[in-house]
C-alpha positions in Angstrom: -4.2 35.6 39.4 -1.1 33.4 39.8 2.3 35.0 40.1 3.6 32.8 37.2 1.0 34.3 34.7 1.9 37.9 35.8 5.5 37.1 34.9 4.7 35.6 31.5 3.0 38.5 29.7 3.7 37.6 26.0 1.5 35.2 24.4 2.1 33.2 21.3 -0.8 33.7 18.8 -0.4 30.3 17.3 -0.3 28.1 20.3 -1.0 30.4 23.3 2.0 29.7 25.3 3.1 32.5 27.5 6.5 33.9 27.7 8.3 36.3 30.2 9.9 38.5 27.5 9.2 39.5 24.0 12.6 38.1 23.1 11.5 34.6 24.5 8.4 34.8 22.3 10.4 35.8 19.3 12.7 32.8 19.7 9.6 30.4 20.2 7.9 31.9 17.2 10.6 30.3 15.1 9.2 26.8 15.8 6.0 28.0 13.9 7.7 29.3 10.9 7.2 27.3 7.7 10.6 26.6 6.1 10.2 27.3 2.4 9.4 24.2 0.4 8.9 22.2 3.7 5.4 22.9 4.9 4.8 19.9 7.1 6.3 20.3 10.7 6.6 17.8 13.3 4.9 19.1 16.6 7.1 17.0 18.8 10.5 18.1 17.6 9.6 21.0 14.9 11.5 19.1 12.2 10.1 20.0 8.7 9.3 17.9 5.7 8.4 18.5 2.1 5.7 15.8 2.1 2.9 14.7 4.5 4.0 11.0 3.9 7.6 12.1 5.1 6.2 13.6 8.2 4.0 10.5 8.9 7.2 8.2 8.4 9.1 10.5 10.8 6.5 10.3 13.4 7.4 6.6 13.9 10.5 7.5 15.8 8.5 9.6 18.4 5.8 6.7 18.6 8.5 3.9 18.7 6.8 2.3 15.8 8.4 -0.2 13.4 5.7 -1.0 10.8 8.0 -2.8 8.3 8.5 -6.6 9.2 10.9 -8.9 7.7 8.9 -12.0 6.5 12.0 -14.2 7.1 13.3 -13.4 10.4 10.6 -10.9 11.9 12.9 -8.1 12.3 11.1 -4.8 12.4 12.1 -1.5 10.9 10.8 2.0 10.8 11.4 2.6 7.1 10.7 0.5 3.9 14.1 1.3 2.8 15.7 -0.2 6.1 13.8 -3.4 5.4 15.0 -3.5 1.9 18.6 -3.2 2.9 18.1 -5.9 5.7 16.4 -8.2 3.2 19.8 -8.5 1.3 21.4 -10.2 4.3 19.0 -13.1 3.9 19.5 -13.7 0.0 23.4 -13.5 0.3 23.4 -11.7 -3.0 26.0 -8.9 -3.0 25.0 -5.9 -5.0 27.5 -3.3 -3.6 30.9 -3.6 -5.0 34.2 -1.7 -4.0 35.4 0.6 -6.8 39.0 -0.1 -5.8 39.3 -3.8 -5.3 35.9 -5.0 -6.6 35.2 -6.9 -3.4 31.4 -7.4 -3.1 29.0 -6.8 -0.2 25.4 -7.3 0.7 24.9 -4.1 2.7 26.1 -0.5 1.9 27.3 -0.2 5.3 29.6 -3.2 5.0 31.0 -1.7 1.7 31.6 1.6 3.7 33.3 0.0 6.5 35.6 -1.9 4.0 36.3 1.3 2.1 37.4 3.2 5.4 39.5 0.4 6.7 41.3 -0.6 3.6 41.2 2.3 1.0 40.2 5.5 2.5 42.0 7.6 5.1 39.3 10.1 5.8 38.4 11.6 9.2 34.8 12.2 8.5 33.3 9.4 6.5 30.3 11.7 5.3 32.7 13.5 2.9 33.2 10.1 1.1 29.5 9.2 0.8 28.6 11.4 -2.3 30.9 9.2 -4.4 29.1 6.0 -3.3 25.6 7.7 -3.6 24.5 7.0 -7.2 25.7 3.4 -7.1 24.1 2.7 -3.8 20.7 4.3 -4.9 20.8 2.3 -8.3 21.4 -1.0 -6.3 18.6 -0.4 -3.8 16.3 0.3 -6.5 17.2 -2.9 -8.3 16.6 -4.8 -5.0 13.3 -3.2 -4.6 12.1 -4.2 -8.1 13.6 -7.8 -7.8 11.9 -8.7 -4.6 8.8 -6.7 -5.1 9.2 -4.8 -1.9 
C-alpha cells in the first residue's frame, strides 16, 4: 500500500476523497452540505443555487460559453440579461435617467458612473445600488418586452 494512502485515513462518504485528519474531512464535508433553499451545487466551485436553470447558467462561466449572441454586432454574452443591456447600445434609446439631474443613459453602468462622478461621494458604490434597483429592473423588463428578447 502506498505511503500516501496510509497517511490519508479519513474517507468522505459522498465523494470518497481521502484526508489525513478528521478535521480536514469535516472541513471538506461542508462542500457537500445543501444550503437551505439552494439545493443545486456547482461541482466545480461549490456555489449553490435555488434552481437547476440558475446552476446551468452558472456553468457557462466554467465552460467558457457565451450562448447569447447580438444579432446586430455578433457580440456574445453568458446571460440573456447581459445581451438585453447590450442591445440598448444599438437602439440609442435611453431608458435610465438620473434622479438628480434627469440626464438619460442607455446603460445602467453609464448611469452609475455618472452618479458617482457628479452626484455621489460614496466609497463603496454597492451601498448606492439599492436606490437604483427598482428603476433599473423596471426599465430592463420594458426593454425585454419591447424588443421581444
